[in-house]
Backbone as CSV, one residue per row, in Angstrom:
resi,resn,N_x,N_y,N_z,CA_x,CA_y,CA_z,C_x,C_y,C_z
1,MET,86.085,84.785,84.665,85.523,84.679,86.078,85.408,83.221,86.451
2,LEU,85.804,82.939,87.620,85.631,81.638,88.209,84.279,81.599,89.056
3,TYR,83.625,80.592,89.035,82.383,80.429,89.706,82.322,79.032,90.435
4,TYR,81.976,79.009,91.661,81.827,77.768,92.433,80.616,77.823,93.253
5,SER,79.816,76.788,93.363,78.568,76.734,94.162,78.628,75.561,95.067
6,LEU,78.201,75.811,96.229,78.036,74.633,97.285,76.649,74.527,97.524
7,SER,76.024,73.415,97.375,74.468,73.200,97.593,74.296,72.307,98.833
8,GLY,73.385,72.648,99.628,72.954,71.813,100.861,71.535,71.849,100.840
9,SER,71.077,71.264,101.922,69.540,71.210,102.253,69.085,72.608,102.580
10,GLU,69.823,73.434,103.157,69.273,74.754,103.566,69.368,75.818,102.480
11,ALA,70.536,75.939,101.804,70.704,76.957,100.896,71.969,76.738,99.980
12,THR,72.131,77.592,99.038,73.257,77.499,98.071,74.247,78.585,98.392
13,ILE,75.412,78.214,98.503,76.508,79.175,98.591,77.250,79.339,97.344
14,GLN,77.478,80.640,96.864,78.285,80.932,95.607,79.467,81.515,95.843
15,LEU,80.538,81.140,95.300,81.864,81.863,95.371,82.524,82.302,94.069
16,PRO,81.881,83.477,93.602,82.344,83.937,92.374,83.708,84.694,92.456
17,ILE,84.614,84.624,91.595,85.850,85.313,91.615,86.077,85.912,90.306
18,SER,86.482,87.157,90.254,86.633,87.866,89.036,88.146,88.427,89.022
19,VAL,88.801,88.272,87.959,90.110,88.843,87.827,90.186,89.609,86.474
20,ALA,90.743,90.809,86.459,90.942,91.646,85.209,92.289,92.207,85.224
21,TYR,92.949,92.304,84.175,94.295,92.950,83.961,94.220,93.671,82.801
22,THR,94.720,95.037,82.803,94.805,95.884,81.682,96.149,96.352,81.465
23,PHE,96.782,96.295,80.272,97.919,96.744,79.815,97.671,97.848,78.788
24,THR,98.143,99.019,79.079,97.868,100.249,77.996,99.279,100.800,77.700
25,GLN,99.534,100.899,76.553,100.688,101.557,75.962,100.325,102.738,75.308
26,ALA,100.003,103.821,76.086,99.374,105.071,75.442,100.559,106.052,75.241
27,LEU,101.018,106.136,74.058,102.109,107.039,73.564,101.735,107.858,72.520
28,PHE,102.229,109.215,72.620,101.956,110.172,71.505,102.753,109.692,70.238
29,GLN,102.039,109.823,69.146,102.554,109.440,67.810,103.191,110.616,67.073
30,SER,102.958,111.916,67.508,103.434,113.073,66.789,103.865,114.149,67.798
31,ASP,104.626,115.079,67.300,105.105,116.076,68.133,104.048,117.341,68.127
32,PHE,103.870,118.090,69.285,103.156,119.310,69.247,103.552,120.041,70.427
33,GLY,103.150,121.311,70.446,103.312,122.211,71.663,101.976,122.716,72.162
34,SER,101.983,122.983,73.399,100.751,123.550,73.970,101.107,124.348,75.263
35,ALA,100.345,125.313,75.513,100.526,126.221,76.682,100.113,125.504,78.014
36,GLU,99.183,124.530,77.847,98.720,123.852,78.978,99.819,122.985,79.618
37,SER,99.913,123.107,80.978,100.995,122.429,81.638,100.985,120.992,81.633
38,ILE,99.794,120.446,81.330,99.685,118.902,81.357,100.313,118.432,80.103
39,TRP,100.377,119.170,79.011,100.920,118.874,77.733,102.389,119.379,77.528
40,GLY,102.467,120.729,77.495,103.814,121.317,77.326,104.347,121.061,75.885
41,GLN,105.544,120.852,75.735,106.202,120.541,74.365,106.314,118.973,74.312
42,VAL,105.351,118.426,73.541,105.082,116.888,73.435,106.007,116.489,72.354
43,SER,106.620,115.292,72.498,107.551,114.648,71.463,106.821,113.359,71.184
44,SER,106.901,112.857,69.860,106.551,111.485,69.689,107.155,110.570,70.672
45,GLY,106.386,109.621,71.118,106.918,108.559,72.179,106.625,109.018,73.556
46,ASP,106.303,110.189,73.893,106.054,110.558,75.209,104.815,109.918,75.632
47,ARG,104.723,109.439,76.866,103.486,108.702,77.478,102.310,109.842,77.577
48,VAL,101.176,109.357,77.387,99.974,110.101,77.610,99.746,110.197,79.064
49,PRO,99.595,111.429,79.676,99.452,111.635,81.094,98.192,110.962,81.614
50,TYR,98.270,110.557,82.883,97.065,109.957,83.627,96.604,108.660,83.097
51,ILE,97.246,107.974,82.291,96.920,106.615,81.799,98.071,105.669,82.264
52,PRO,97.795,104.806,83.329,98.748,103.860,83.826,98.997,102.758,82.782
53,LYS,100.251,102.289,82.850,100.506,101.154,81.910,99.862,99.883,82.377
54,HIS,99.825,99.671,83.655,99.357,98.381,84.330,98.231,98.647,85.297
55,GLN,97.162,97.959,85.178,95.920,97.984,86.115,95.439,96.591,86.337
56,PHE,95.153,96.234,87.531,94.772,94.934,87.864,93.631,95.062,89.017
57,ASN,92.627,94.174,88.821,91.548,94.045,89.710,91.118,92.651,90.109
58,LEU,90.934,92.345,91.384,90.480,91.032,91.731,89.387,91.201,92.820
59,THR,88.283,90.554,92.452,87.100,90.526,93.208,86.715,89.112,93.706
60,ALA,86.562,88.835,94.895,86.001,87.564,95.450,84.866,87.724,96.364
61,SER,83.805,86.915,96.096,82.566,87.142,96.731,82.113,85.812,97.374
62,LEU,81.386,85.971,98.490,80.678,84.849,99.146,79.262,85.242,99.150
63,MET,78.336,84.493,98.284,77.116,84.855,98.203,76.181,83.680,98.721
64,HIS,75.273,84.156,99.586,74.291,83.173,100.258,72.921,83.917,100.113
65,PRO,71.789,83.173,100.073,70.531,83.792,100.013,70.283,84.869,101.200
66,ARG,70.998,84.669,102.296,70.752,85.498,103.477,71.801,86.620,103.570
67,TYR,72.922,86.596,102.782,73.861,87.598,102.997,74.833,87.544,101.711
68,GLU,75.657,88.584,101.595,76.636,88.618,100.537,77.754,89.469,101.050
69,PHE,78.977,88.913,100.832,80.219,89.487,101.246,81.223,89.688,100.159
70,ASN,81.860,90.736,99.917,82.771,90.897,98.736,84.105,91.582,99.199
71,VAL,85.164,91.118,98.648,86.498,91.693,98.858,86.954,92.074,97.507
72,ASN,87.465,93.389,97.339,88.032,93.829,96.090,89.290,94.382,96.297
73,LEU,90.244,93.850,95.480,91.688,94.368,95.453,91.981,95.109,94.139
74,ARG,92.409,96.264,94.087,92.594,97.048,92.887,94.035,97.657,93.065
75,TYR,94.734,97.456,91.895,96.076,97.949,91.530,96.122,98.860,90.446
76,GLN,96.850,100.028,90.705,97.021,100.901,89.504,98.541,101.280,89.491
77,GLY,99.119,101.005,88.395,100.525,101.217,88.202,100.874,102.687,88.170
78,ALA,102.066,103.036,88.326,102.603,104.414,88.290,102.102,105.079,86.926
79,MET,101.980,106.442,86.981,101.516,107.067,85.790,102.164,108.570,85.658
80,ASN,102.473,109.006,84.595,102.952,110.450,84.359,101.755,111.342,84.639
81,THR,102.094,112.531,85.007,101.088,113.639,85.059,101.345,114.743,84.096
82,GLN,102.498,114.564,83.327,102.817,115.530,82.311,103.193,114.701,81.114
83,ALA,102.904,115.133,79.930,103.409,114.594,78.614,104.762,114.827,78.233
84,SER,105.177,115.977,78.349,106.514,116.368,77.816,107.621,115.934,78.717
85,ASN,107.889,114.677,78.827,108.948,114.252,79.623,110.106,113.753,78.797
86,ARG,110.095,113.896,77.423,111.157,113.557,76.590,111.748,112.081,76.919
87,GLY,110.940,111.122,77.302,111.347,109.841,77.566,111.927,109.713,78.910
88,MET,112.048,110.696,79.686,112.493,110.659,81.029,111.448,110.347,82.069
89,VAL,111.753,109.883,83.187,110.851,109.665,84.277,110.294,111.048,84.723
90,ASP,109.006,111.181,84.719,108.306,112.374,85.147,108.511,112.579,86.579
91,PRO,109.233,113.560,87.164,109.484,113.893,88.492,108.253,114.047,89.283
92,LYS,107.129,114.348,88.660,105.807,114.649,89.204,104.869,113.406,88.999
93,ALA,105.476,112.240,88.649,104.543,111.031,88.316,103.915,110.635,89.690
94,LEU,102.765,109.988,89.470,102.068,109.412,90.697,102.521,107.898,90.730
95,ALA,102.998,107.527,91.983,103.252,106.259,92.293,102.311,105.190,92.173
96,SER,102.586,103.954,91.949,101.603,102.974,91.862,100.902,102.791,93.348
97,ASN,99.736,102.191,93.244,98.950,102.001,94.615,98.172,100.736,94.551
98,MET,97.937,100.147,95.671,97.037,98.938,95.800,96.071,99.304,96.918
99,VAL,94.751,99.132,96.614,93.659,99.413,97.694,92.895,98.079,97.785
100,VAL,92.399,97.851,98.979,91.573,96.885,99.296,90.251,97.404,99.862
101,ASP,89.129,96.985,99.189,87.675,97.477,99.695,86.897,96.269,100.111
102,LEU,86.116,96.353,101.005,85.059,95.363,101.467,83.655,95.859,101.239
103,SER,82.748,95.034,100.953,81.307,95.265,100.953,80.492,94.167,101.351
104,GLY,79.201,94.434,101.847,78.364,93.453,102.193,76.921,93.818,102.081
105,LYS,76.009,92.834,102.017,74.638,93.187,101.787,73.850,92.064,102.511
106,TYR,72.820,92.601,103.307,71.982,91.725,103.987,70.491,92.118,103.701
107,PRO,69.775,91.114,103.125,68.345,91.291,102.833,67.435,91.341,103.996
108,LEU,66.599,92.379,104.173,65.562,92.477,105.150,64.352,91.883,104.665
109,THR,64.138,92.149,103.383,63.000,91.628,102.596,63.519,91.473,101.266
110,PRO,62.682,90.903,100.213,63.188,90.761,98.927,63.448,92.120,98.238
111,GLN,62.808,93.224,98.698,62.962,94.486,98.176,63.839,95.489,98.875
112,VAL,64.224,95.088,100.204,64.970,95.996,101.020,66.149,95.268,101.502
113,HIS,67.346,95.942,101.300,68.581,95.373,101.737,69.481,96.360,102.551
114,LEU,70.104,95.845,103.672,71.093,96.801,104.231,72.478,96.558,103.583
115,THR,73.127,97.686,103.345,74.414,97.579,102.656,75.475,98.271,103.444
116,ALA,76.702,97.792,103.305,77.817,98.353,104.034,79.064,98.196,103.027
117,ASN,79.899,99.310,103.139,81.087,99.421,102.303,82.252,99.938,103.151
118,ILE,83.381,99.281,103.035,84.582,99.797,103.670,85.484,100.185,102.505
119,ILE,85.886,101.330,102.316,86.724,101.787,101.221,88.189,101.950,101.677
120,ASN,89.120,101.337,101.089,90.594,101.551,101.490,90.843,101.001,102.943
121,LEU,90.494,99.797,102.996,90.521,99.117,104.321,91.752,99.223,105.079
122,PHE,93.025,99.368,104.474,94.273,99.468,105.134,94.741,100.873,105.119
123,ASN,93.880,101.937,104.770,94.124,103.307,104.722,95.457,103.655,103.967
124,GLU,95.524,102.957,102.751,96.712,103.234,101.918,96.743,104.731,101.532
125,VAL,97.867,105.380,101.741,97.979,106.741,101.354,98.727,106.817,99.927
126,TYR,97.889,107.563,99.047,98.450,107.560,97.702,97.901,108.891,97.097
127,ALA,98.644,109.334,95.992,98.131,110.425,95.283,97.316,109.921,94.080
128,ALA,96.167,110.525,93.866,95.335,110.197,92.814,95.551,111.166,91.542
129,SER,95.973,112.351,91.799,96.028,113.320,90.737,96.949,114.567,91.155
130,ARG,97.329,115.359,90.106,98.195,116.477,90.456,97.455,117.686,89.996
131,VAL,96.321,117.657,89.381,95.572,118.848,88.829,94.178,118.754,89.576
132,PRO,93.604,119.873,89.864,94.146,121.216,89.720,94.918,121.555,90.924
133,ALA,96.001,122.357,90.609,96.682,123.016,91.701,97.446,122.200,92.677
134,GLY,98.039,121.053,92.331,98.814,120.352,93.090,98.369,118.881,93.435
135,PHE,99.082,118.184,94.090,98.772,116.741,94.358,97.470,116.494,95.049
136,ARG,96.611,115.603,94.602,95.364,115.398,95.271,95.340,113.981,95.924
137,PRO,94.958,113.730,96.975,95.106,112.332,97.752,94.080,111.419,97.147
138,GLY,94.363,110.137,97.268,93.371,109.193,96.954,92.337,109.024,98.139
139,HIS,91.165,108.235,97.996,90.293,108.093,98.931,90.911,107.437,100.256
140,PRO,90.728,108.159,101.423,91.128,107.591,102.724,90.232,106.493,103.023
141,PHE,90.612,105.846,104.240,89.707,104.833,104.831,88.352,105.316,105.002
142,GLY,87.269,104.793,104.678,86.051,105.212,104.767,85.006,104.132,105.098
143,VAL,83.906,104.232,105.857,82.951,103.356,106.070,81.560,103.862,105.717
144,TYR,80.820,103.290,104.848,79.571,103.721,104.474,78.461,102.683,104.677
145,ALA,77.288,103.050,105.083,76.224,102.063,105.235,74.950,102.662,104.700
146,GLY,74.124,101.878,104.227,72.753,102.324,103.773,71.739,101.201,103.703
147,VAL,70.604,101.704,103.071,69.496,100.847,102.785,69.135,100.995,101.407
148,ALA,69.116,99.926,100.571,68.862,99.883,99.290,67.473,99.364,99.033
149,VAL,66.479,100.094,98.492,65.156,99.739,98.270,64.966,99.573,96.659
150,GLN,64.377,98.402,96.446,64.071,98.070,94.959,62.587,98.362,94.757
151,LEU,62.269,99.238,93.840,60.857,99.495,93.712,60.272,98.881,92.505
């Protein structure tokens, strides 16, 4: 995490940046068979379904005593939806996707804050799952607002 502060006579501005990358090599180490469609006839070396090999997250914030603004970029690599692919590309694999979210917070009092979130800012269309019963879409563009009260 990178962290930078600017100080002035009025207030302090903070600019934290967080970066995370995950590499996962999730492979079966033995053969087995199953009646469940997600497994099927699994061979050693098949990828474990629903675990992407690559994931990345970047968050940048602008924090001030009077407001907070955050930008989050998240990437999820392609992933298989079935284990028994015998080393072949899963024809029902989920493609990689990248989604940008925004959020903000404005304090009314030390205990009460207005909050707002924009999920999937660019309305990226992507599949998140194939179960149950077919492809399931990822979260579409959405705007949420609220009041957070700290008791």
